[in-house]
Structure formats: structure tokens, C-alpha cells
C-alpha positions, -999 to 999 in steps of 0.1 A, spaced: -500 -421 -380 -480 -447 -399 -443 -443 -402 -437 -413 -425 -410 -409 -452 -397 -373 -449 -374 -357 -474 -352 -328 -461 -337 -305 -488 -305 -287 -476 -276 -270 -493 -245 -288 -480 -232 -303 -448 -202 -279 -450 -227 -251 -442 -228 -249 -404 -265 -237 -405 -276 -267 -427 -255 -292 -407 -270 -281 -374 -305 -280 -389 -300 -317 -398 -292 -325 -362 -325 -312 -351 -344 -329 -379 -327 -362 -371 -335 -359 -334 -372 -353 -341 -374 -381 -367 -359 -406 -342 -383 -395 -314 -413 -400 -336 -401 -431 -354 -402 -415 -389 -379 -421 -418 -357 -392 -429 -339 -388 -462 -315 -359 -465 -307 -344 -499 -276 -320 -499 -284 -305 -533 -263 -273 -531 -279 -240 -542 -305 -236 -569 -296 -199 -572 -263 -208 -587 -242 -197 -558 -207 -212 -554 -176 -208 -533 -161 -173 -539 -126 -188 -535 -128 -223 -550 -152 -223 -579 -168 -255 -590 -184 -250 -624 -203 -283 -621 -218 -278 -586 -252 -274 -604 -251 -312 -608 -262 -316 -572 -294 -297 -579 -309 -328 -595 -311 -344 -561 -341 -322 -554 -360 -342 -581 -353 -376 -566 -385 -378 -547 -420 -388 -557 -453 -396 -541 -443 -433 -543 -412 -429 -520 -418 -397 -500 -448 -385 -480 -437 -349 -473 -407 -326 -480 -391 -301 -458 -372 -274 -479 -346 -251 -464 -357 -226 -490 -342 -195 -474 -308 -211 -477 -308 -230 -510 -327 -203 -529 -319 -171 -510 -313 -150 -542 -343 -162 -562 -374 -141 -567 -407 -151 -552 -419 -163 -586 -387 -184 -592 -391 -200 -557 -428 -208 -565 -418 -224 -598 -392 -246 -579 -417 -256 -553 -443 -265 -579 -420 -293 -592 -422 -311 -558 -451 -336 -560 -457 -340 -522 -467 -315 -495 -440 -291 -485 -429 -273 -453 -406 -243 -457 -377 -234 -435 -364 -198 -433 -390 -185 -459 -426 -176 -461 -447 -182 -492 -485 -181 -492 -501 -215 -492 -472 -233 -474 -466 -241 -438 -433 -227 -425 -408 -226 -396 -388 -194 -392 -368 -175 -367 -382 -147 -345 -359 -122 -361 -370 -93 -338 -364 -98 -301 -328 -109 -301 -318 -84 -327 -335 -55 -309 -316 -64 -276 -283 -65 -296 -288 -31 -312 -299 -14 -280 -269 -29 -262 -247 -10 -286 -266 22 -281 -270 21 -243 -240 2 -231 -214 14 -256 -229 48 -267 -225 40 -304 -237 68 -326 -229 59 -362 -244 26 -374 -238 5 -405 -260 -24 -414 -252 -52 -439 -284 -69 -449 -288 -103 -466 -303 -107 -501 -334 -86 -506 -353 -118 -517 -347 -136 -484 -374 -135 -457 -349 -135 -428 -330 -106 -445 -362 -87 -450 -374 -91 -414 -340 -84 -398 -336 -52 -419 -371 -40 -409 -363 -47 -373 -331 -27 -375 -349 3 -390 -376 1 -363 -351 0 -335 -332 29 -350 -364 50 -352 -374 40 -316 -341 53 -303 -343 86 -321 -320 78 -351 -329 95 -384 -323 76 -417 -294 99 -425 -277 88 -393 -270 53 -404 -262 34 -436 -277 1 -450 -260 -20 -477 -270 -53 -492 -247 -84 -486 -250 -120 -497 -251 -139 -463 -215 -152 -470 -181 -142 -457 -173 -130 -492 -185 -95 -483 -152 -77 -477 -158 -54 -508 -192 -44 -494 -176 -36 -460 -148 -16 -477 -173 5 -497 -193 11 -465 -162 23 -446 -151 45 -475 -184 62 -477 -191 63 -440 -157 67 -422 -173 78 -389 -190 45 -386 -184 31 -351 -207 1 -351 -214 -25 -378 -244 -49 -376 -243 -79 -399 -275 -98 -407 -257 -131 -401 -224 -143 -386 -208 -153 -419 -209 -117 -431 -195 -108 -396 -165 -131 -404 -159 -112 -436 -163 -78 -418 -135 -89 -394 -111 -93 -424 -120 -60 -440 -117 -40 -407 -84 -57 -396 -69 -52 -431 -71 -14 -425 -52 -18 -392 -83 -13 -371 -94 -34 -341 -128 -51 -339 -144 -42 -306 -122 -12 -301 -123 9 -332 -155 -6 -347 -180 -28 -328 -192 -57 -349 -222 -79 -342 -238 -107 -361 -268 -131 -361 -271 -169 -358 -243 -178 -333 -226 -200 -358 -201 -227 -345 -170 -205 -350 -185 -173 -336 -171 -180 -301 -137 -192 -314 -126 -162 -335 -108 -133 -318 -125 -114 -304 -155 -136 -299 -184 -124 -321 -213 -108 -302 -244 -122 -319 -280 -134 -317 -283 -171 -310 -306 -186 -336 -306 -224 -331 -311 -239 -365 -314 -273 -349 -348 -261 -336 -358 -252 -371 -352 -288 -382 -368 -302 -351 -400 -282 -353 -403 -288 -391 -403 -326 -386 -427 -323 -356 -450 -303 -379 -452 -330 -406 -481 -350 -392 -503 -319 -389 -495 -307 -425 -504 -341 -439 -538 -338 -421 -544 -307 -441 -535 -281 -415 -514 -250 -423 -491 -235 -397 -464 -208 -394 -441 -215 -364 -413 -194 -351 -381 -202 -332 -370 -178 -304 -337 -160 -306 -315 -147 -277 -288 -121 -274 -252 -135 -269 -226 -110 -256 -189 -114 -265 -159 -92 -271 -166 -78 -307 -190 -52 -293 -164 -39 -269 -174 -59 -238 -150 -77 -216 -152 -114 -226 -136 -144 -211 -131 -173 -236 -117 -198 -211 -148 -220 -213 -149 -223 -250 -155 -259 -260 -127 -273 -281 -145 -306 -288 -131 -341 -286 -99 -335 -306 -87 -370 -304 -120 -383 -316 -121 -359 -345 -85 -367 -355 -92 -404 -354 -122 -400 -377 -101 -378 -400 -72 -403 -401 -97 -431 -409 -112 -409 -437 -78 -402 -452 -69 -439 -453 -102 -447 -468 -98 -421 -496 -63 -435 -503 -75 -471 -503 -103 -464 -528 -78 -448 -552 -52 -475 -547 -76 -503 -554 -85 -488 -587 -50 -478 -598 -37 -512 -591 -55 -525 -621 -43 -517 -656 -74 -530 -673 -112 -528 -668 -120 -537 -632 -152 -557 -631 -149 -558 -592 -148 -520 -590 -181 -517 -570 -171 -544 -545 -137 -529 -540 -151 -494 -534 -174 -507 -507 -147 -529 -492 -126 -498 -486 -155 -476 -477 -170 -497 -450 -139 -497 -429 -152 -464 -415 -182 -464 -393 -210 -470 -418 -242 -488 -409 -252 -494 -445 -246 -480 -479 -261 -486 -514 -243 -478 -546 -266 -472 -575 -256 -464 -611 -278 -450 -639 -286 -474 -667 -264 -453 -689 -242 -425 -678 -261 -392 -679 -245 -362 -696 -261 -332 -679 -251 -298 -690 -258 -266 -671 -292 -251 -679 -306 -284 -692 -337 -300 -676 -328 -331 -657 -351 -360 -666 -356 -386 -638 -349 -421 -651 -374 -449 -648 -349 -474 -635 -314 -476 -620 -289 -503 -612 -281 -513 -577 -245 -524 -582 -235 -533 -546 -245 -527 -510 -234 -532 -475 -257 -537 -445 -240 -539 -411 -250 -573 -396 -242 -562 -360 -226 -532 -341 -189 -533 -351 -161 -525 -327 -132 -507 -343 -97 -521 -345 -67 -498 -341 -37 -498 -364 -6 -478 -355 13 -463 -385 26 -446 -364 -5 -425 -355 -35 -446 -344 -60 -452 -372 -94 -467 -363 -110 -490 -388 -140 -512 -386 -135 -549 -397 -157 -559 -426 -166 -595 -435 -163 -599 -473 -195 -619 -473 -214 -589 -460 -206 -568 -491 -232 -579 -517 -228 -574 -555 -259 -577 -575 -258 -594 -609 -279 -593 -641 -315 -582 -641 -316 -584 -603 -297 -551 -604 -325 -532 -620 -346 -512 -595 -375 -488 -603 -363 -453 -594 -393 -448 -571 -381 -479 -551 -345 -467 -543 -354 -464 -506 -377 -494 -504 -367 -527 -521 -359 -563 -512 -323 -554 -505 -332 -529 -477 -345 -535 -442 -375 -512 -442 -389 -524 -409 -363 -505 -391 -362 -467 -390 -342 -451 -418 -321 -420 -415 -303 -417 -448 -282 -393 -469 -283 -393 -507 -253 -380 -526 -246 -378 -563 -217 -395 -582 -205 -373 -611 -174 -359 -628 -178 -328 -649 -209 -331 -670 -212 -368 -666 -234 -384 -639 -226 -420 -629 -251 -427 -602 -257 -419 -566 -252 -433 -530 -277 -439 -503 -259 -437 -469 -269 -448 -434 -242 -432 -412 -241 -416 -378 -247 -378 -378 -210 -372 -370 -202 -386 -405 -227 -367 -425 -200 -341 -434 -178 -368 -448 -203 -383 -473 -196 -355 -498 -158 -360 -498 -162 -398 -500 -186 -394 -529 -162 -372 -548 -135 -399 -543 -159 -427 -555 -167 -406 -585 -130 -403 -592 -126 -440 -590 -155 -446 -614 -141 -421 -638 -106 -437 -636 -121 -471 -642 -139 -457 -672 -107 -443 -685 -91 -478 -681 -120 -493 -700 -116 -467 -728 -79 -475 -729 -86 -511 -738 -112 -502 -763 -89 -477 -780 -60 -503 -780 -82 -528 -797 -96 -503 -822 -61 -490 -832 -43 -523 -833 -37 -518 -870 -16 -487 -862 9 -496 -835 22 -460 -832 -13 -447 -826 -19 -473 -799 13 -463 -781 4 -427 -782 -31 -433 -767 -17 -456 -741 9 -430 -731 -18 -404 -726 -39 -426 -704 -8 -438 -685 1 -402 -677 -35 -394 -666 -34 -423 -642 -2 -410 -627 -13 -375 -620 -32 -364 -589 -64 -347 -602 -65 -321 -574 -29 -309 -572 -17 -318 -607 15 -333 -593 22 -370 -593 -1 -393 -574 13 -423 -554 18 -445 -584 34 -418 -606 57 -407 -578 70 -441 -569 76 -449 -606 96 -416 -611 117 -422 -580 125 -458 -589 135 -449 -625 158 -421 -612 175 -443 -585 184 -471 -608 196 -449 -637 232 -457 -644 244 -421 -643 230 -417 -607 247 -448 -592 266 -439 -560 253 -403 -558 239 -388 -526 201 -385 -524 175 -375 -499 139 -388 -494 113 -363 -481 80 -372 -465 57 -342 -457 22 -335 -448 0 -304 -447 -5 -289 -413 -41 -287 -399 -61 -297 -430 -89 -307 -406 -91 -271 -392 -92 -256 -426 -120 -280 -437 -140 -274 -405 -136 -236 -405 -138 -228 -442 -153 -259 -459 -138 -288 -479 -134 -267 -511 -110 -245 -492 -93 -276 -479 -88 -287 -515 -74 -252 -523 -50 -255 -493 -38 -290 -505 -31 -275 -540 -10 -248 -524 9 -273 -503 18 -293 -534 30 -261 -551 52 -252 -522 70 -285 -521 73 -288 -559 88 -253 -563 113 -260 -535 125 -292 -551 127 -277 -586 148 -247 -572 174 -271 -557 205 -281 -576 200 -317 -588 173 -341 -600 140 -347 -581 103 -347 -582 72 -345 -560 39 -365 -555 8 -365 -534 4 -400 -520 -30 -395 -504 -50 -372 -481 -27 -345 -468 5 -365 -473 32 -356 -499 66 -372 -508 96 -360 -528 131 -371 -536 163 -352 -546 195 -365 -561 222 -338 -555 259 -333 -547 250 -304 -523 266 -314 -490 242 -293 -470 211 -300 -491 187 -308 -462 192 -274 -446 191 -256 -480 159 -274 -488 143 -266 -454 152 -229 -459 137 -230 -494 104 -245 -481 102 -219 -454 108 -190 -478 84 -203 -504 57 -209 -478 60 -174 -465 60 -159 -500 30 -179 -512 10 -171 -480 17 -134 -485 7 -134 -522 -27 -151 -517 -58 -136 -501 -67 -166 -480 -75 -158 -443 -57 -189 -432 -20 -199 -433 -9 -230 -453 22 -248 -442 40 -282 -443 60 -303 -419 86 -325 -435 109 -353 -425 141 -362 -445 163 -392 -449 197 -393 -466 208 -423 -486 230 -434 -516 215 -442 -550 218 -479 -558 197 -504 -577 191 -523 -544 177 -492 -525 144 -500 -507 123 -469 -515 95 -478 -490 121 -481 -462 137 -447 -470 103 -430 -471 93 -446 -439 124 -433 -422 117 -398 -435 81 -402 -422 93 -412 -388 114 -380 -386 84 -359 -397 67 -360 -363 98 -344 -347 92 -313 -369 54 -315 -366 58 -303 -330 71 -270 -343 42 -261 -365 23 -229 -361 -2 -228 -332 -29 -211 -353 -40 -215 -390 -53 -179 -391 -30 -152 -406 
């Protein structure tokens, strides 16, 4: 067949199941020379993070409507994931909106080809292992949503194995979960109603992680007091303690087989394929388990990517905030910062007019969009290394390779967003599509060509680009308001003051951003009443943000950053003297304090420790949030070099970084 354009609909790269599924799909697409376009559109059943709620996550759902017969040949839909809680009728309504042939993953609906797990063999071995090897007598089972095909099949298999081994229905308990780690209440209710339970079977590993928390909160030990087993063999199942006994269900094979099936489906054939599962024995069932061979990954490589990502995020914000007026070069500057990480190509589209999209409204696909700027890597770039003081890898970008499009040449038919004169369509395309929005306002979208290792970063980068576009819009509005209110000088000053404060506040943590912090510190140091007073500069960063992001998702990483800012702000404000706090980018924070306390550094460190302990006790997070801080003493004077004092504090930080906690888990 000719080269196919395949769309893959997933939830989000932060979901280990979806991320691994993409790996398999990419592998199959490359082997067969097909184009693959990945749409991380979140969940159409209105699920959101149980800890960090995003009321506007529904915006991502419109990505599922980006395709048409003109740009896509066939769509693969991970329906069992993105629509797990929908009824069969609701799922069929969603599928009817897709204008090309569809292959389902993790679901079965009449009339559609599908790829699913064999939910029987591995689960049966797992249950019989508990019965025969560990003599378990009292079983609890947490099912997935009753509308999900995997949940239905796994529950049926559990009941059949119970019957086969002589267990009557009154000798076990079944409750319904939601396939997420937010199932502690369900586990608590199960243990309250069935205190003799000695084995808990979870229909997936994510619910197993939640079960660990509920069991250990009661002072019980997983694997000793209650055996816990899961299903999926998620990436963290071997790393938690004890390791989770589970059924290995390789989601990469789901993606791989689905892509391999595309040609046959386009020829009019219909198939239902299955992926084998196998029993994986670890310590949570009560077995002896050695974790010495657990893979830790290439830590230095991951850290290098994270450092580069953080510097890119800061660079995008800095380039926008350096302008106090409308920035007509905004799209060029975004790509100039963005392409310093390992990006092969990226296309930044905006809608003809911003789209206000409220929850519950139908999203109408536009006829045309604007291609504002793009970058296409002219050759394989070799990264340079900057030491500041940790090594940061960045990829040099020739300014001439970032192309801005002007005038009517910008206008692209929506059905040609993957195939136009600015793209090299002769080469194979593996692309990710992400939405640019803030609140109810959609600005546009990005089409990325990046290595699979960077898929998970596209969402975070898109949020930062959206923030830059929103900030630029605020600056535009500032000028328009200033012109309109020129007749009333007082009103102009009030509006400018509002916008000025907005531009100085970090949107996530609600403390100063880099610009606001440096302005506050400078004004305090040169104030006449502070001349000659003792002061201290503080440079801090959150410990192990990468681990929190990887283990719990980027929304939890954002929550941890907010808590870090609260810890440092409360500590500064409890000190005697004058000071303030700011987030200067990524996981880095700064603060200053003007005080006559001779032992202010030790007092402040004690305060940070006490507040950190208290806030970690008071929240229900499974992970521990902490900061490492370096400090530098100096005397207030108009000639003080703020950058130098902060750099000295930053240099001291790494001395204390060595003493951080060895684990983020509480």
C-alpha cells in the first residue's frame, strides 16, 4: 500500500499505559514506513486528577476532532482508556464523529476491529498462586469501571477462578474502582466490611498503588498482613516497596499490533486481536523477592534532559517578560527558545481568531488556521554543554532556520495542517499534536516532531507557550487600554498597575516571578532606611521534582512546586525583618531578608525545616516535598550586585543538596 497517515488517540503521555502504547505504535509505524500522528486529548469521560484538578482539561478533547478524510486514512482509538466510564451508547456516539475507519484498543464494540489483552491466563495464574502457594482464604477484588471491557473480562475471570477452586460467592468480596490510584476510600470500605480479608486483587496496578497507601495507613504490612496483586506491570510496579506482584500486560504490543492491523482494516477486513499476558512474581504477595536488578535508567541522561527543559521554560518566559509592549516577534522568540532542546521540527499554528470554548459546548473545526512560524532541523545537531554549575545540554540553532510566515502565506486550510508546502512530506512523519490554551480561550496548536523520549515534555512546553501567548495578549491589552483611557490619567495608571502586578506574579505558585522578585529586592536594598543593614540572599530549589513528575505526573509536580513556594514564603515572613520570595524558573526559588538577627541563617534554616515537616504532615500526598537552600550574607548598599550575591548563595546550595532525603516517599 501507499504510505498511510495514521491517527492515534490517547489520553496523556503522563499515563504510563498510554506512553508505552505510543512506543509500540511508533515502532510499528517506522517498520512499515507509515506516518503516525498522536493526539493526547485527555479523557472524554470528564476524568481529571484527584489531587490537582484542572477545570479546563476538557479543552484537550477537541484534538479528537482534528482529523478528516483529507489528512488521515485510519484512526486508532485507545477507547478503553480515554472513555472508560462512558456507556456503550456514549462510546458509539463518540466513534460516529470520526470520519475514517477506526481500530479500537482495550475495548470491544460490534462493527469495529480491536486489539485487547488476553485478560484470563495471567490473572488465573496470579490468583491460583495466592491460593496454592500462600494458602489465602479471604479474597477481596477491586474491579475497574463496569463499562470498561478489560474490567468486565478480568472480573469474570476472577469469579471463574474462585468457582473453580471451590470458593462460594459469600467467601469473597467485589467492589468497583476507577482504574486510578485514587481508590483508598474504596479499599478502606472493603477492609471495614471484610476485616478478615488476607488477599486483595486489583484489576490494575494503579489501584494497587492506592491499596498500598490505604493498607499501610492502618499500620499493616503489604505482603505480610495482606497480600496485594495487580495487573499491567506498570513502570513503577517493580520500584515500590515491596515490589508489586502483577500480570505483565505489555501496552506497547497493543500499539504495535494496532498499527500492523491498519492495512487489513483499510482493505475491508475486520479482526479482533489479543495480546498475551504473563504472571510476574514479586514481594507484595508474600514471596521472597530480590530487587537488586531493578533498572534505574540512565539518571544522568534524564537529568540532562530535565535541566534543558527547565532552562527552555525559563527562556520562553524571560523573552516575553523582557518586553513591556506588544511583541510582534513573539512566535520567533518562542521557537528560538524551544529549539534549543532536541527537536527535529515544530510548527506553531494559531486560530484565525482566538476560540472561546466553554465546557459542554460543541467545538467547531475551523476552515483555516495561521502557520505563524516553524523550525525544520536542517541536519542532525550535536548538543553543546554549558556549565552553570550543573551541565546543561542545548542544541545550537541557526536563526535563519526558524521561519516566520507573513501575510496571506500564513493561511493554511485546516485539512492541510500535516501536508503543506512548509513541510517535508516525502520523509516519514511521527508527530505529536498539542493544544495551546489558557482557561476557556484557545490560541492554537503545535505539531511536534521529536524523539519518543521527549513526548512527555510536549505537554509541559505547550502549557508554557500558552502562558507566553496569554502574557503577550495581556501586554497588547495593556497598550490598548492605555490609549483608550488617555483622557483619564488616573484610570490609565490603575490599569497599568494591575497589568504590571500580573506580569510580576508566577501563575503557578502565586509568589513573585523572576522579574517581580528582582524588582522587590532591588527596591529594598537601595531604600535609605536600609543602608548599612545586614542582609542575606537565599537561593533554593525543590528536591527531586523529576521523580515526582515521573511517579505521579506533571500535575502533581505543579502541586509540589506550589507547596515549595509556600514553605519558603512562610519561613521568610516569620523571620524578624524585611524580605520576600520569588520563583525564578523551573524548580528554583530565591529570597532575601534584611534583619538585625545575628544568627539569622540558622534561625531561618530551622524555620524551613519545621515548616517543611508541618506542611508534609498536614497534606495527604504520598510523597515528601522539601527544599535545599544556599545562603550568602552581605550589607545593604546601593552598589550591591544582586546577581553576584544570588550566585554565591546558589554555589553554596549544592553543599546542602547532598544532605537531601534519599526517598521522596513518605
